[in-house]
N, C-alpha and C positions, 0 to 999 in steps of 0.2 A: 455887411461889408462896411457900412457907414460906422458901425460901432467899432470895428477893427481900425478903421482910418482915424476915427476920433481919438481912440486910445493911443494910436501911434503918434498923432499930432500933439497929444498931451505929453509926449515924451516917455510914456511907459511902454517901452519896446518889448519887454518880457511879457507883459500882460497881452499886448497885441499879438505876439507870436502864439501864445496859448489860445487866444480866441480864434486865430486863423487855423490852428491845428484842429480845433473842435469842429469848425465849419467844414474843413476838408474831410474829417471822419464821417460827418453826417452825409456829405455829398457822396462819398464812397459807398456808404450803407445804402443810400437810395439807389445808386447805380446798380449795386448787387441785387437789390430787390427787383428792380426793373428787368435786369438780365435773367433772373431765376423765375420770375412769375410766369412767363409764357409756357415753360415746361411744366410747372406745377399745375397751371390752369388746364393745359392740354390733357394731363393725366386725369383731372377731375371731370372734365367735360367730355373727353373722347375715350381714353384708354380704359379707365375703370368701368364705365358703363358697358363698354363692349365686352370686357372680361366677365362682368357679372352676367351679361346675357348668355355668353358661352357656357358659363357655369350652370345657369338655370337649364339651358337646353341639354347640356351633358347629363345633368342630374335627372332630368325628366326621362331621358333616353335610358339611363341605367336603371331607374326605378321601373320603367316599363319592362326591363329585362329581369326584374325582381331582385336586383342587388340589395344587399343589406349593408348599412354603413355604421361605422363605429362612432361617427360624429354627426351632429344635426346640421346638415348642409343648408336647409332652408333658413334655419335660425342664423347661420353665419351670413347668408345673403342679406337677411333683414338687418343684421348688425352693420354690414358694410353700407347698405342703403342709408342708414341713419348717419353714418360717418360722412357720407357724401354730402348730406345736407349741411353738416357742420363745415365741410370744406367750402361749399358755395358761400356760406356766410362769411368765412374768413377771406375769401377772394374779394367780396364786396368791401370789406373793411381793410383791405390791403395788409392783412396780418400774415406777412410772408413766413415768419418763423413758426407761427402756430399752424399755418397751412402745410408747411414742409413736414412737421411732426404728424399731422393728421394723414397726409398722403403716405408717409412711411408706414403708419399703422394699417391703413387700408391695403397697401401693397402686401404687407405680411399676412394679413387675413385672407386676401385673395389667393396668395401662394398656398396657404394652409388648406383652403377649400379645394384647390386643384389637387393638392397632395392626397387629400382624403379619397377622392375619386380614383386617382391614379393608383393608389395603394390597393384598392379593391380589384382593379383591372389586372394588375400584376399578380396579386395573390390568387385570383381565380385561375390564371394560367398555370401557376405553380401547383395549386391544389389538384387540378385535374391531371397534371402530369405525375404527381407523386402519390396519388391516392392508391392506385393498384399496387405499386411497389411497397408502400407502407402496410397494406393489407397482407401481402405475402410475407413481409418481415414479421408481422404479428403471428401469422400461422406458423412460421418457422420457429419462433420463440416458444409457442405453445407446444409444438412437437418436441423441441429440444428439452423442454422442462418435463414433459411426460416421460420421455426416454430416461432422463436422469433420475426422476423419481422412482421409476421401476427398478433401475439399477441399484439405487440406494436402498430400496426396500429389500432387495435380494441380499445385498451386502450386510444389511443390518441384522439379518438372521444368523450370520456367521461371525460378524465382527462388531466390536463396539466402535461406534462413530463418535470420536472425541471432540469434534469441532462444530457441533450443531448443524451438520450438513442437511439433515432432514428438515429441520426448522427453516434453514435458509432457502431450501428448494420450495417449501410451501409458501414462504414469504414472497419469493420471486413469482410463483404462480399467481398469487393474489395481485401482484403488481402488473403482471401481464393481463390479467382479467380486467383491471381498471383501465389499462390502455386500450384494450379491445372495446370496452364499453364506450370510452370517449370516441373511438374511431367510428363505432356504429352511430353514435349521436351526431358526429360530424357529417356522416353520409346522409343521415336524415335531415340535418340542417341544410345541406346542399339541395336535396330533393324538394324540401318544403320551403326553402328560401327563408329560413328563420335565423341563420347565423351569417355573420360577415365572413367573407373569404379570408380576410387578413387575420381574423381570430382563429379560424380553422388552421391556417398556415402556421401560425405561431404554435398552436397545439401540436401539429404534425412535427415541427422541428424539435419541440421539447420531448415528445414521445419517441421520436427516432433516436435521439441521444440516449434516452432511458433504455431503449431496446439494445443499443450497443453495450451499455453498461451491464445489462442483464446477461447478454451473451458472454461477456467477459467473466462475470461471476459464475455462470454455468460451467465455463471451462476451468475456472479455479477450483470449484467444488469437485469436478470430475477428476482433475489432476491429483487432488488430495486423497482420493479413495481408489484410483485405478491401479495403484501398485500394492494394494493390501494383500492380494493373493501371492504376488511375487515376494513381498516382505515375509509372508508366512513361510513360504518354501525356503527362503534363505535362513529364516530362524530355525526351522527344523534341521537343516544341514548343519548349522552352527551348534545346535544342542547335541546332535549326533556326534560331532567332533569333540564336544565336551565330555561325552560319555567315553569316547575312546581315550581321551587324555587322562581321565581319572582312572580308567582301567590300566593304562600303561604305567601311571604313577604307582598304583597299588602293586602291580606286578614287579616293578623295579625295586620297590622297597622290600617286598617279600623275597626277591631273588638274593638279596644280600644277607638274609637270615640273621638280622640283628636280634639281640635278646629282647628288645622292646623299643618303643618310640617315645620321645619326650612328650610330657603331658600337654604343653602348649601346642606342639605340632599336631597331636591327635585332636585337640579341641578345634584348632583351625581347620583341619581336614574335615571334621564333622560339619562345621559351618558351611564349607564349600559344597559338601554333598547335599546338605539341606537346601542350599540355594539352587543347585542343579535340579534336585527333585521338584522344587517349587516351579521352576521355569518349564520343566517338562510337563508338569501337571497343568500349568496355565495354557500350554499349547494344545493339550488334549481336551480342553473344554469345548462344549458345543458352540459357544460364542466367545471369541477371544478378543482381548484388548491388545492390539499390536504396539501401541505406544508404551504400555506398561511392560510388555514382554521385551521390547527393545531396551528399556532401561535395565531390566533384570539381566539380559544377556551381556550388556556392558559390564555389569557388576561381576557376574560369574566369570567372564573372560579375564578380567583383571585379577580376580582371586585365584583362578587356576594358575595364572602366570606366577603369582606370589607363592602358591603351593608348590609349584615346580622349583622355585628358588629355595624354599625352605627344605624341600626334599633333598635337593642337591647338597645343601648346607649340612643336613643331618648325616647323609652318606659320607660326605667328605670328612666331617668331624670324626665319625666312627672309624673310617678307614685310616685317617691320619693317626688316630690314637693307637690303632693296632700296629701301624708301622713304627711309631715312636716307641711303643713298649718293646717291640722286637729289637729295635736299635739300642734301647736302654739296657738290654740284657748284658751287653759287654762291660757295662760299668756297675752293674748291680752289686757284685761282690766286693768291688774295690771302693765304692763310694756309698757311704751310708745314706746320704741325702737322696741319691738316685733310688736306692732300694725303698726308701720311705715314700718317695714320689710315685714309684711304680705301684706300690700297694694302694696309695690314695687314688691314683688314676684308675686302677682296676675297679675300685669300689664305686667310683663315679660312673664308670662304664656300665657296671651292673645295674646302676640306678637310671640308666639311659641318658645320663648327663654327659653326652659325648663331647660337646664343645669345652666344658670345664675340664673333662678328663684330658683332652688334647693339650689344653693350655697348661695344666698342672705339670705334666711330664715334660713338655717342651721348654718350660721356664727353667727347670733344673738342668736339662740337657744343654741348654745354651750357656749356662754358667760353667759347666764342665768342658764343653766343646763348642765354642762360639761358631756360629754358622751352620751348626748341625740341623737346626730346624728348617732353615731354608733349603738345604740339600735334600732332606727327607721329603719336604713338601713338593719340591720340584720333581723328584723321582715319582712320587705318588701321582701327581697331576699328569705326568707324561704317560702313565700307565692307563689313564682313563680314556675311554672311547665310547662315550654315551651321548647319543644325539637327542635323547628324550629331554634332557635339561640344558 
């Protein structure tokens, strides 16, 4: 204070004010230290030793009950004891900041030691509660896998399993076996006191989740194969319908007694018949591939629909040609171009080129009598009553 006063008397008021502020800061720091020290000292002298004693007693009691720990509690107690010695030295030296940091570290370590023991107490209760349920869950998964494997084996004799269902079931079986082995080891660890309950509980939680996943995969595999027989029955019905459709097409074409059929039409009809024969043969195999058969059925279905369209087009072209030729007879003697077109159209008709034959005579008729083709076509279509096409 004399220094501040001397500086002030010397007329350097700014320097005096700075010196006064520095002194005030030091006084405040000292006041805070004095205020905080009793609490810090109490922790070192009373609280921490009492907590360490409780930890030692609790640890000894749990060890007597043959608990296993994931962390070395005695080593932790030893570490805290050493930190307490540091704290006593910092008290003597009035090192408040250092003492506060040491106390915080001691408190954290003590909390961690309590947590180690509390974790095992809680885990033991959970393990004992869950052990039987998990054992039943494992047995259920084993039974589910065995039933699924038997079903897949039976199906595999009649159907091609396209999605590695057998391999998946075997892999799941091995996974269940691993879980069962870990469960047996955990039971042995409990009975022989060689595993920490917290470790066992973590394993139980992981394996229970794995078992739920396995159960879901079992269901997925089962759903992927359980409709194979139904799909086969539907495929047989579909192929039977194809046979009826082809028979009806053949009958309808024969009923019109055409002199012949266009080459392209016959070629496409042969392709459709070959496709039909192939899918029928695939269904008659001892072991069938329903995925391939489903693809073949889609193709045959589309091609039969196309064959019906082509059949209708051939019949319509031939029928229209006949109607057009009959209508053209009224102009044949009076119009040379009509007579020539009639002759050309009949030649095309004899070569089974019905569409060209109809177009040839229709073109000339339209020139002589505009609108005649539309009239003849309308009359022809009104006469048709054929549900096949």
